[in-house]
Steps between C-alpha positions, in 0.01 A plus 500: 500500500842533645570815704842590358560522128826548320433720206716609204502873421215452246297349797522141366473259789796263506478350842259504794499382856336552846847551637674834459834327565428245228427777254810690593712184483368442141618842393829464686571163332434652155728796578777269612455300187547829301159464343325805640552820691289772640235468220320244726303592807300323771143626535292459812145425367344523848590873544510577137754766543817356654771439249838344578775581258844346484775746422878513515646622819708813487824337599472195276303516174496122473327460836121553514320608806123543549326838538143571549360789297 
């Protein structure tokens, strides 16, 4: 099983990778295509508790930065 899973807000797995960067890149690509926004997260299956969420930056709502909850 891959370590990092991209999940939709209903916890449907839509992408998985052993690379955190690959998972983040998948989400960033979809955001740039206008397909998705902050309703997708990257979940670390190893720790089981680390979520990475993309969200718009304060100064530019069209730019997404990563924050760890």
